[in-house]
FIMIRO-401322 format. One record per residue (C-alpha): x, y, z. Coordinates in steps of 0.05 Angstrom, whole numbers. Layout:
<rs>
        X        Y        Z
        X        Y        Z
...
</rs>
This chain:
<rs>
        X        Y        Z
        0        0        0
       28       68      -18
       46      112       41
       65      184       46
       43      251       74
      -29      264       52
      -28      333       21
      -70      367      -32
      -16      356      -84
      -10      282      -66
      -85      271      -67
      -93      308     -134
      -39      264     -164
      -69      199     -138
     -100      155     -192
     -135       88     -191
      -96       38     -233
     -132        7     -292
     -167      -58     -274
     -174      -42     -200
     -236      -17     -164
     -198       31     -119
     -129       49      -94
     -107       78      -26
      -56      127       -1
      -43      120       74
      -15      177      115
       53      163      144
       42      211      202
      -27      188      227
      -37      113      228
     -106       94      201
     -117      158      161
     -120      149       86
     -152      169       20
     -184      123      -32
     -183      138     -106
     -237      106     -151
     -238       94     -227
     -289      150     -234
     -239      200     -207
     -276      206     -141
     -231      209      -79
     -255      196       -8
     -219      205       58
     -224      146      106
     -205      125      176
     -187       52      188
     -184       17      256
     -192      -50      290
     -253      -64      332
     -268     -130      366
     -212     -163      328
     -237     -140      260
     -211      -87      213
     -263      -32      202
     -264       28      156
     -305       93      160
     -313      143      104
     -299      215      127
     -316      255       65
     -299      271       -7
     -236      307      -29
     -257      376      -52
     -311      382       -1
     -258      370       53
     -185      393       52
     -132      342       74
     -123      380      139
     -198      380      154
     -202      305      138
     -141      291      182
     -173      329      240
     -237      287      234
     -196      223      229
     -161      240      294
     -229      249      328
     -255      182      301
     -192      143      318
     -187      175      386
     -259      155      401
     -243       83      382
     -186       83      433
     -238      100      487
     -283       42      467
     -331       77      419
     -356       44      355
     -362       98      301
     -396       50      252
     -450       29      301
     -461      102      319
     -470      122      247
     -517       64      235
     -558       85      295
     -559      157      270
     -586      134      203
     -642       97      238
     -667      160      274
     -735      176      244
     -758      241      214
     -806      286      252
     -859      268      200
     -851      193      212
     -859      203      287
     -918      250      277
     -952      198      233
     -945      146      288
     -969      196      339
    -1034      205      300
    -1043      131      286
    -1022       99      351
    -1040      153      401
    -1091      203      376
    -1134      155      336
    -1141      108      396
    -1145      157      454
    -1174      222      427
    -1239      243      393
    -1243      241      317
    -1250      317      315
    -1184      324      354
    -1150      278      304
    -1176      319      246
    -1152      384      277
    -1083      356      291
    -1077      328      221
    -1097      393      189
    -1049      433      232
     -992      385      215
    -1005      386      140
    -1015      461      135
     -960      487      179
     -917      439      220
     -893      386      170
     -874      436      114
     -829      470      165
     -796      411      202
     -826      347      176
     -765      325      135
     -716      336      193
     -694      278      236
     -731      288      301
     -665      292      339
     -644      349      293
     -705      393      308
     -679      452      347
     -712      508      387
     -695      556      331
     -735      513      282
     -796      513      326
     -789      587      342
     -785      602      267
     -848      562      254
     -884      598      311
     -861      665      285
     -886      652      214
     -956      641      244
     -957      706      284
    -1016      733      244
    -1058      676      273
    -1035      673      345
    -1086      621      367
    -1065      573      311
     -992      588      324
     -999      569      397
    -1037      505      378
     -980      487      330
     -930      498      386
     -970      454      434
     -976      399      381
     -901      397      368
     -890      393      443
     -942      336      450
     -909      296      393
     -840      304      425
     -865      283      494
     -899      222      464
     -834      203      429
     -797      214      494
     -842      164      529
     -821      114      475
     -747      130      488
     -736      160      419
     -716      228      447
     -700      260      514
     -759      294      549
     -714      350      572
     -694      367      501
     -765      386      479
     -752      443      429
     -821      474      439
     -812      484      514
     -775      550      514
     -817      586      461
     -863      638      491
     -936      633      470
     -972      692      438
    -1025      726      480
    -1094      706      457
    -1153      751      456
    -1215      722      489
    -1259      688      437
    -1323      689      478
    -1381      728      448
    -1445      734      489
    -1510      752      457
    -1552      805      491
    -1628      798      502
    -1639      846      444
    -1594      805      398
    -1630      741      418
    -1696      774      400
    -1669      790      331
    -1643      719      325
    -1712      693      344
    -1745      736      292
    -1697      712      238
    -1710      639      256
    -1786      649      253
    -1778      681      184
    -1732      624      163
    -1785      572      176
    -1845      612      151
    -1837      665       98
    -1764      649       85
    -1700      690       87
    -1677      737       32
    -1625      711      -16
    -1555      740      -14
    -1552      767      -86
    -1495      802     -122
    -1533      847     -170
    -1469      861     -209
    -1463      790     -235
    -1483      778     -308
    -1540      731     -292
    -1571      774     -238
    -1622      806     -286
    -1654      738     -298
    -1668      725     -225
    -1738      729     -196
    -1766      795     -171
    -1737      818     -105
    -1802      803      -68
    -1796      730      -89
    -1723      721      -71
    -1734      685       -6
    -1717      615       17
    -1749      574       72
    -1699      534      113
    -1713      461      125
    -1742      444      195
    -1680      404      215
    -1633      463      205
    -1679      511      244
    -1692      458      298
    -1618      445      307
    -1604      520      315
    -1659      526      366
    -1632      466      405
    -1562      496      406
    -1590      561      434
    -1634      527      486
    -1585      473      511
    -1515      503      507
    -1494      438      474
    -1436      432      425
    -1452      429      351
    -1434      356      340
    -1471      336      403
    -1536      361      372
    -1523      338      301
    -1502      268      322
    -1557      258      375
    -1606      201      362
    -1679      193      379
    -1662      131      420
    -1621      175      467
    -1681      221      483
    -1717      211      549
    -1774      261      549
    -1800      236      615
    -1736      259      650
    -1724      315      600
    -1654      291      579
    -1616      269      518
    -1565      217      542
    -1504      220      497
    -1463      156      497
    -1402      196      478
    -1382      269      472
    -1319      311      477
    -1317      296      551
    -1346      226      549
    -1416      205      569
    -1460      265      578
    -1532      284      591
    -1562      344      554
    -1616      373      598
    -1679      395      561
    -1720      455      582
    -1794      457      564
    -1776      501      504
    -1724      451      480
    -1773      393      488
    -1823      433      446
    -1770      438      391
    -1760      363      392
    -1834      351      389
    -1839      395      326
    -1785      356      288
    -1808      301      239
    -1778      232      245
    -1750      202      181
    -1760      128      173
    -1693       92      171
    -1655      152      200
    -1641      147      275
    -1616      219      281
    -1656      277      310
    -1626      324      258
    -1631      282      195
    -1584      294      138
    -1591      288       63
    -1559      219       60
    -1599      158       82
    -1589      143      156
    -1538      200      166
    -1542      263      208
    -1536      332      179
    -1463      347      162
    -1461      419      187
    -1501      484      195
    -1455      533      160
    -1502      556      105
    -1566      562      146
    -1528      596      203
    -1497      646      155
    -1566      662      126
    -1598      670      196
    -1542      714      224
    -1544      758      162
    -1619      767      170
    -1611      782      244
    -1554      831      233
    -1506      787      273
    -1450      777      223
    -1388      748      255
    -1426      711      310
    -1403      639      312
    -1446      578      326
    -1403      564      387
    -1422      633      414
    -1491      605      427
    -1459      560      479
    -1424      619      511
    -1490      658      511
    -1527      600      544
    -1474      600      600
    -1475      676      606
    -1550      677      620
    -1541      623      672
    -1485      662      705
    -1525      727      703
    -1582      691      738
    -1533      671      794
    -1545      596      783
    -1473      582      805
    -1413      559      764
    -1418      486      786
    -1489      481      759
    -1470      516      694
    -1409      470      686
    -1454      408      693
    -1503      435      642
    -1447      449      592
    -1412      383      606
    -1346      413      629
    -1298      362      658
    -1255      416      691
    -1282      470      737
    -1230      518      709
    -1264      515      641
    -1329      543      671
    -1292      596      711
    -1288      640      648
    -1361      659      662
    -1348      681      734
    -1346      755      716
    -1417      751      689
    -1446      731      756
    -1463      802      776
    -1510      790      835
    -1458      762      885
    -1410      818      865
    -1464      871      874
    -1481      843      943
    -1408      841      961
    -1393      912      941
    -1456      938      977
    -1435      902     1041
    -1363      928     1037
    -1385      998     1020
    -1436     1000     1077
    -1383      976     1127
    -1332     1028     1104
    -1384     1084     1105
    -1406     1064     1176
    -1333     1066     1199
    -1322     1134     1168
    -1386     1159     1200
    -1362     1139     1269
    -1404     1076     1271
    -1471     1115     1268
    -1500     1073     1212
    -1488     1034     1150
    -1532     1073     1101
    -1495     1103     1043
    -1513     1178     1036
    -1494     1216      973
    -1445     1272      985
    -1476     1342      976
    -1443     1393      932
    -1429     1463      958
    -1406     1520      914
    -1394     1474      856
    -1347     1430      897
    -1358     1366      934
    -1366     1373     1009
</rs>
């Protein structure tokens, strides 16, 4: 085997003899450091060593991409590690077997989310991954995902802070799941140190006046119909019926579903997926076998029961809110809700805001947060606590009591009545 000092000139001059698949030049200063020349002209630096009685060889890098000095430095590191008992080949093989973030995320959805979470949760996770997370870090090995990568992803989503924070939480959940399977270290979670964006409260509570407008719109929807949303500038607009005839009556299932959402505070899918077999009118309850928080009763007021009584039953369809397909529930309420809110002048109000409004009226009536939480099916008391500020009566009683006590003390204990201060000469006494 040729030996000599591996320099740029020596490597450039190295050729693979005709008829051989490669030829080596071994460095005479560093044992085990060499360079291989191939018939194609490609030249690769290598480190050779003995491990467990066998001769082993590791490729360091191509000549041109590495200088001889850079290759020699890496060879020293590899050969030094072998002296301490390391196995560079096994380490490289293990490194190649580290999965990408996408591969881990796919398993997370299949093995964890699909078996332990609701279908809706799985859909939300999948959409978030496909739209934002995987394009940013999916191709990286999971061990190579750094805090800077996650912070960059979070920063790109700054215009939608709620979604950005959900993406951050999802990356963290995937990493923690992988850590429980010993693929990564829990302490190295790259999403942990990224600060979340502040989120504006998404609750919207309808007032009594807005509910009255909503009620009027629903009555029109099931009787005379709601006005079409027409763009008069479109070419075909002149062929449409007269304005007085441009009204559409909504089907009873759409109107009934909207009324039930208003009167029960239930979630959208809880109403759309409910079945007649789950209704117990004697007790005034719909017993859901499953919901976002597991088994749940939806309590029915007299008004809600009247809505149920008005809905037709479709033979062969077990659902209260029947859909267009045989035996299936209605898919969604987007179009009818958009038409109703437009007619009521409530553009921007979401279907989920009906649930918030139901809770707000309960809090305003001082029914107590535990009761409201049970009606809504909250599994955590903290979830219901967002409505605490709407319970005005206890706060009013509290401030009256405190104010009367302070006033009595300031008055020398003569009494607890609050007396307005008189004005003298344009100034308060």
